[in-house]
Backbone bond lengths (Angstrom), bond angles and torsions (degrees), N, CA, C in turn:
res aa  C-N    CA-C-N  psi(-1)  N-CA   C-N-CA  omega(-1)  CA-C   N-CA-C  phi
1 X - - - 1.450 - - 1.534 112.88 -
2 X 1.298 118.12 -35.47 1.498 120.83 -176.73 1.410 110.72 -76.64
3 X 1.480 119.14 -24.47 1.459 118.56 174.51 1.565 108.74 -73.68
4 X 1.302 118.79 -38.89 1.370 118.18 173.91 1.491 114.06 -60.32
5 X 1.286 118.50 -43.33 1.462 123.90 177.52 1.461 110.82 -61.47
6 X 1.320 121.31 -41.01 1.554 126.01 178.14 1.467 109.90 -62.48
7 X 1.292 116.75 -44.23 1.525 122.02 178.80 1.506 109.89 -63.07
8 X 1.257 121.49 -39.72 1.460 122.58 -176.17 1.540 106.14 -72.64
9 X 1.383 112.13 -44.52 1.596 114.07 173.54 1.509 115.73 -48.26
10 X 1.450 110.50 -50.64 1.441 116.38 -176.01 1.520 111.56 -67.77
11 X 1.296 115.02 -35.94 1.541 117.06 172.62 1.509 117.54 -63.26
12 X 1.436 112.14 -32.89 1.443 115.14 -179.78 1.518 110.74 -71.34
13 X 1.460 109.81 -36.87 1.499 112.88 -174.33 1.591 108.57 -72.15
14 X 1.343 116.60 -38.39 1.458 119.41 175.47 1.442 115.35 -62.05
15 X 1.400 116.14 -37.84 1.494 123.58 -175.17 1.598 105.87 -71.12
16 X 1.305 120.22 -34.43 1.336 125.86 -177.69 1.475 109.17 -72.68
17 X 1.454 118.00 -45.32 1.471 119.99 173.11 1.354 116.56 -56.26
18 X 1.410 121.16 -41.05 1.441 126.37 178.27 1.524 107.02 -62.55
19 X 1.345 116.17 -45.74 1.511 115.97 -175.80 1.433 112.14 -65.44
20 X 1.314 118.06 -43.88 1.468 124.89 176.61 1.514 109.66 -56.26
21 X 1.315 122.61 -59.44 1.455 124.92 -176.45 1.539 113.96 -61.23
22 X 1.297 111.05 -33.29 1.627 115.47 176.85 1.473 109.45 -70.37
23 X 1.305 115.04 -42.77 1.513 114.88 -174.10 1.579 109.98 -71.52
24 X 1.385 115.56 -33.66 1.492 115.52 -179.59 1.533 109.51 -71.35
25 X 1.234 122.19 -20.83 1.474 123.66 -175.86 1.586 110.33 -67.99
26 X 1.285 109.56 -19.55 1.562 113.34 -170.34 1.551 107.33 -109.10
27 X 1.365 120.61 16.01 1.422 121.46 169.72 1.395 112.44 -70.31
28 X 1.254 117.87 148.47 1.425 122.65 172.44 1.480 113.15 -77.44
29 X 1.373 118.04 140.50 1.559 125.38 179.35 1.551 107.97 -75.50
30 X 1.173 124.05 -23.39 1.555 127.93 -174.44 1.586 104.08 -117.40
31 X 1.309 105.29 160.67 1.483 116.19 173.29 1.535 113.80 -106.66
32 X 1.157 115.34 150.68 1.484 118.75 176.63 1.446 116.74 -124.23
33 X 1.327 129.64 137.98 1.386 122.60 -178.58 1.620 103.64 -126.27
34 X 1.228 113.08 125.99 1.476 121.74 175.61 1.442 113.81 -101.71
35 X 1.308 122.56 119.09 1.403 123.00 179.81 1.530 108.48 -111.82
36 X 1.247 114.02 125.45 1.545 118.61 -175.43 1.494 104.80 -111.36
37 X 1.347 120.59 136.21 1.426 126.15 -177.47 1.566 103.91 -72.65
38 X 1.313 114.79 142.16 1.450 121.10 171.95 1.549 119.13 -76.46
39 X 1.339 108.61 -10.36 1.615 108.06 172.94 1.634 97.49 177.89
40 X 1.382 107.25 170.73 1.332 113.56 173.44 1.397 120.79 -85.41
41 X 1.358 127.54 122.90 1.486 124.31 -171.30 1.515 108.66 -68.25
42 X 1.390 111.37 150.84 1.398 122.72 155.71 1.540 116.89 51.54
43 X 1.348 116.91 31.68 1.574 118.11 176.92 1.490 111.75 76.31
44 X 1.291 121.91 12.43 1.548 122.61 177.00 1.477 109.52 -65.91
45 X 1.328 121.29 150.75 1.362 126.45 -177.17 1.542 105.45 -88.70
46 X 1.236 120.55 -18.57 1.565 119.17 179.12 1.626 102.15 -150.28
47 X 1.251 110.57 157.06 1.558 120.04 179.82 1.427 109.20 -100.83
48 X 1.443 118.09 114.20 1.406 120.33 177.38 1.576 115.14 -102.78
49 X 1.230 120.50 9.49 1.363 125.85 176.68 1.360 114.29 86.95
50 X 1.290 122.62 3.97 1.538 123.63 -178.21 1.497 108.38 -89.31
51 X 1.381 111.35 150.76 1.384 122.94 169.87 1.484 110.46 -86.52
52 X 1.284 116.89 136.01 1.601 125.24 -166.59 1.444 107.69 -113.26
53 X 1.385 121.87 123.78 1.390 126.57 167.10 1.626 107.70 -114.29
54 X 1.162 116.31 148.98 1.469 121.30 179.53 1.652 106.57 -111.72
55 X 1.249 109.45 115.29 1.510 116.79 -176.41 1.587 105.08 -129.30
56 X 1.316 115.54 158.47 1.429 121.01 177.39 1.614 102.51 -74.38
57 X 1.348 111.62 161.60 1.419 123.95 -175.60 1.534 107.84 -66.99
58 X 1.385 120.63 -31.05 1.400 128.14 171.24 1.504 115.99 -57.74
59 X 1.289 115.00 -48.50 1.476 122.47 178.48 1.435 107.90 -67.33
60 X 1.436 119.30 -44.64 1.614 116.97 -177.72 1.511 106.61 -64.86
61 X 1.348 120.44 -38.90 1.542 117.89 -179.97 1.495 109.52 -66.30
62 X 1.289 123.07 -38.23 1.368 127.51 -175.58 1.627 106.78 -65.23
63 X 1.304 115.63 -40.81 1.451 124.02 -173.85 1.569 106.41 -74.70
64 X 1.401 114.50 -34.43 1.569 113.59 174.15 1.536 112.95 -55.08
65 X 1.351 114.92 -29.77 1.468 117.28 -173.16 1.595 108.52 -82.79
66 X 1.232 115.97 -0.81 1.624 118.61 -178.51 1.623 107.76 -101.47
67 X 1.273 106.63 152.73 1.627 106.66 165.91 1.416 109.90 -67.43
68 X 1.161 126.75 136.26 1.455 132.26 179.23 1.510 121.29 -101.96
69 X 1.266 118.26 6.43 1.434 123.39 -167.26 1.656 105.17 -131.16
70 X 1.257 118.01 132.70 1.403 119.02 166.50 1.606 106.73 -126.34
71 X 1.253 109.98 143.51 1.460 125.83 -173.74 1.490 117.09 -94.95
72 X 1.339 119.16 150.45 1.493 120.91 174.69 1.472 114.27 -131.52
73 X 1.302 116.76 158.96 1.500 122.76 -177.71 1.536 99.43 -79.81
74 X 1.448 110.03 165.85 1.480 119.24 -178.16 1.520 107.45 -58.59
75 X 1.279 117.63 137.91 1.409 133.70 175.15 1.636 111.03 50.44
76 X 1.344 110.73 38.22 1.506 119.12 -175.46 1.427 110.70 -127.72
77 X 1.349 117.56 151.47 1.486 128.11 171.53 1.463 106.60 -125.03
78 X 1.332 121.30 17.63 1.535 124.79 -178.76 1.507 109.17 -80.48
79 X 1.310 118.17 129.01 1.335 125.42 173.16 1.476 111.37 -69.09
80 X 1.373 115.59 117.73 1.510 114.67 174.46 1.509 118.55 -87.59
81 X 1.239 116.85 174.28 1.536 115.89 -175.70 1.589 106.35 -64.95
82 X 1.260 120.28 -38.83 1.434 120.62 178.68 1.535 113.34 -64.18
83 X 1.365 118.46 -36.11 1.528 128.60 178.67 1.544 102.86 -70.23
84 X 1.290 121.29 -44.78 1.462 127.53 174.82 1.593 111.14 -54.75
85 X 1.280 120.41 -44.29 1.500 119.01 179.88 1.514 110.25 -67.98
86 X 1.379 120.36 -33.89 1.452 121.84 178.27 1.583 106.47 -67.79
87 X 1.284 116.83 -50.68 1.500 120.81 -173.45 1.492 109.06 -69.21
88 X 1.299 124.21 -27.50 1.455 122.49 171.80 1.463 112.25 -60.54
89 X 1.318 118.33 -41.11 1.614 120.60 178.24 1.556 103.43 -62.22
90 X 1.349 121.83 -45.57 1.434 116.24 -170.60 1.515 109.88 -76.84
91 X 1.372 117.51 -28.27 1.438 120.11 170.97 1.652 111.51 -61.99
92 X 1.241 114.98 -36.58 1.502 118.33 175.49 1.580 111.93 -65.15
93 X 1.303 113.99 -44.05 1.461 116.94 172.58 1.393 115.36 -57.35
94 X 1.325 117.65 -53.52 1.456 120.89 -172.66 1.544 111.87 -74.52
95 X 1.315 119.44 -24.65 1.488 116.32 173.89 1.566 107.71 -74.28
96 X 1.357 122.74 -33.53 1.426 122.96 176.86 1.543 115.49 -75.07
97 X 1.339 116.11 -12.27 1.430 125.44 177.12 1.535 107.32 -128.04
98 X 1.367 117.61 77.85 1.523 117.72 -174.18 1.530 116.75 -64.72
99 X 1.294 122.26 -12.87 1.384 121.47 176.54 1.558 114.29 -94.69
100 X 1.337 111.26 -6.41 1.470 116.93 -175.67 1.583 111.83 -72.68
101 X 1.293 118.15 145.62 1.386 123.28 177.46 1.515 114.92 -118.60
102 X 1.351 116.06 152.84 1.445 120.45 -178.00 1.413 108.04 -133.05
103 X 1.374 122.66 143.98 1.380 126.80 169.91 1.661 112.10 -107.25
104 X 1.170 112.89 126.34 1.511 113.12 -179.99 1.588 108.41 -108.18
105 X 1.210 116.73 120.60 1.501 118.65 175.45 1.451 113.58 -109.56
106 X 1.367 114.50 125.71 1.473 123.04 -176.99 1.516 107.20 -92.83
107 X 1.342 117.76 136.82 1.339 127.63 -178.47 1.590 109.61 -126.35
108 X 1.366 116.35 168.29 1.474 123.25 176.09 1.539 110.52 -146.89
109 X 1.348 117.25 165.00 1.367 117.46 166.96 1.529 117.17 -77.17
110 X 1.144 127.10 178.26 1.395 126.57 -165.24 1.685 109.72 -85.43
111 X 1.227 118.78 -1.18 1.479 126.60 -176.96 1.653 105.41 -78.63
112 X 1.262 113.59 128.35 1.458 116.41 -178.54 1.512 112.60 109.15
113 X 1.272 110.60 159.33 1.658 112.53 174.25 1.470 113.01 -67.82
114 X 1.356 115.37 166.67 1.418 119.53 179.18 1.503 114.51 -63.98
115 X 1.304 112.78 -36.90 1.513 120.22 178.76 1.475 111.37 -68.79
116 X 1.314 120.41 -33.36 1.476 128.02 -173.58 1.607 101.16 -75.17
117 X 1.403 116.50 -47.53 1.424 119.98 -170.85 1.537 104.42 -70.23
118 X 1.220 122.90 -41.57 1.478 122.70 -178.99 1.623 109.98 -60.45
119 X 1.335 118.46 -37.81 1.426 123.75 176.94 1.525 110.04 -67.75
120 X 1.314 115.39 -44.13 1.574 118.23 -174.26 1.510 102.75 -71.15
121 X 1.315 122.70 -42.52 1.436 117.62 177.55 1.495 114.59 -61.71
122 X 1.349 118.12 -29.73 1.437 117.08 174.94 1.531 110.50 -70.98
123 X 1.278 114.01 -43.97 1.487 116.44 -179.40 1.665 112.46 -59.23
124 X 1.411 114.12 -34.03 1.499 118.83 174.00 1.569 109.72 -65.39
125 X 1.215 116.88 -39.76 1.500 122.61 -174.66 1.564 103.67 -73.71
126 X 1.271 119.22 -44.59 1.446 119.42 176.08 1.552 115.36 -62.52
127 X 1.323 110.24 -37.56 1.548 113.71 179.21 1.497 106.47 -63.78
128 X 1.309 124.99 -40.13 1.373 122.40 178.88 1.548 115.83 -74.22
129 X 1.237 115.65 -30.03 1.461 124.01 173.54 1.634 105.99 -64.43
130 X 1.232 114.73 -52.58 1.467 119.80 -179.78 1.561 115.27 -60.06
131 X 1.400 110.95 -37.01 1.467 115.18 176.78 1.625 105.71 -67.07
132 X 1.293 121.53 -48.03 1.431 122.31 -175.37 1.663 107.90 -61.14
133 X 1.337 114.59 -41.95 1.411 119.21 175.65 1.532 114.97 -53.80
134 X 1.414 111.60 -47.63 1.540 117.59 -179.83 1.537 109.20 -62.62
135 X 1.406 119.38 -24.51 1.418 122.87 175.86 1.583 111.89 -83.19
136 X 1.221 120.02 4.96 1.500 122.14 174.70 1.492 115.47 101.51
137 X 1.419 118.27 1.59 1.516 117.99 178.46 1.507 111.00 -79.26
138 X 1.367 116.81 140.93 1.467 121.04 -174.38 1.537 105.17 -76.96
139 X 1.458 109.15 126.34 1.380 117.92 -177.15 1.544 114.34 -61.28
140 X 1.292 121.37 -23.10 1.310 127.97 179.60 1.476 109.40 -67.77
141 X 1.259 118.27 -17.95 1.509 122.37 -178.50 1.521 111.09 -96.44
142 X 1.301 117.88 4.63 1.455 117.36 -175.17 1.504 106.45 -120.77
143 X 1.340 122.51 124.47 1.404 128.46 168.12 1.323 114.47 -107.95
144 X 1.330 119.78 142.69 1.415 120.96 176.09 1.514 115.27 -126.70
145 X 1.227 116.43 154.05 1.490 124.64 -172.74 1.640 105.32 -147.62
146 X 1.302 110.58 142.62 1.574 117.88 170.90 1.516 111.35 -111.11
147 X 1.399 111.67 129.46 1.407 116.45 172.92 1.577 110.84 -105.54
148 X 1.345 114.35 -8.13 1.455 114.37 -179.78 1.508 113.09 66.17
149 X 1.253 116.45 -131.58 1.403 125.24 175.55 1.538 115.59 -94.02
150 X 1.401 115.80 1.95 1.373 121.57 -173.59 1.575 120.85 -66.06
151 X 1.341 113.75 -25.78 1.452 120.31 -174.11 1.595 111.59 -129.32
152 X 1.360 112.70 69.59 1.477 114.71 -177.61 1.452 119.08 -67.04
153 X 1.246 121.00 137.35 1.468 121.93 173.97 1.443 113.67 -78.32
154 X 1.350 115.46 -22.69 1.536 112.37 177.63 1.635 105.17 -140.94
155 X 1.272 110.28 136.87 1.494 119.33 179.21 1.552 109.82 -79.46
156 X 1.265 123.84 150.68 1.352 127.29 170.58 1.542 112.10 115.50
157 X 1.307 113.78 164.26 1.492 120.84 -172.17 1.544 109.07 -113.82
158 X 1.260 118.35 33.96 1.446 125.32 172.87 1.624 110.56 -93.61
159 X 1.264 115.61 157.96 1.487 118.40 -178.87 1.511 103.44 -62.09
160 X 1.264 118.23 -45.38 1.606 119.48 -179.61 1.559 110.16 -51.71
161 X 1.277 116.04 -43.33 1.554 119.82 -179.76 1.503 105.41 -65.33
162 X 1.267 117.58 -54.34 1.535 122.99 -178.04 1.462 106.46 -48.52
163 X 1.289 117.15 -54.01 1.554 123.61 -173.58 1.540 111.91 -53.12
164 X 1.337 116.67 -42.13 1.471 124.05 175.62 1.476 112.05 -65.35
165 X 1.351 118.99 -32.40 1.476 122.59 -176.33 1.505 114.56 -84.43
166 X 1.390 117.44 -11.67 1.478 122.06 -177.21 1.461 103.58 -95.23
167 X 1.459 117.68 88.33 1.437 122.02 -172.70 1.393 113.85 -149.19
168 X 1.337 118.84 172.08 1.475 131.62 166.47 1.546 105.41 -123.30
169 X 1.328 121.04 135.99 1.378 121.26 -179.48 1.505 106.62 -123.09
170 X 1.356 117.75 130.00 1.494 125.24 175.61 1.470 106.97 -93.93
171 X 1.381 110.44 138.50 1.461 118.02 173.18 1.593 115.94 -141.98
172 X 1.248 114.27 145.36 1.495 117.61 -175.02 1.510 113.60 -113.48
């Protein structure tokens, strides 16, 4: 009886080993994250993934006259002097319209993993938000989002294309 039990135990162990190794062979090498919206914002008929702010037509018109993009160096979220000049104009507009809101979207070039680029895009949007807040803009009126590498401004793998994609965009 103990020989029969030993054979069954060995067979069970071998069967488990085969099942485990076969199951592991089908695992994906990458991870995917699916984010579903909880609802459709502001009476839209469809959800396009955009963050929405509600401003007066005067604010939108005034914002249309401003440069809406600030650029960053490779692997950086540091506000440059040129970016500060652009953000100062937005700070002035937002301070003079205290109920106005702005969305800052952070972007990256395609180099790096998806996770890294999403984090870098967020750091860029946060840097722009923090700069505006330091200029007296109410933080509650600033929303940020990161698109990482998902929405490139320029196609291609040249340094010129990469430079156009390393940005934060302000929209009203």
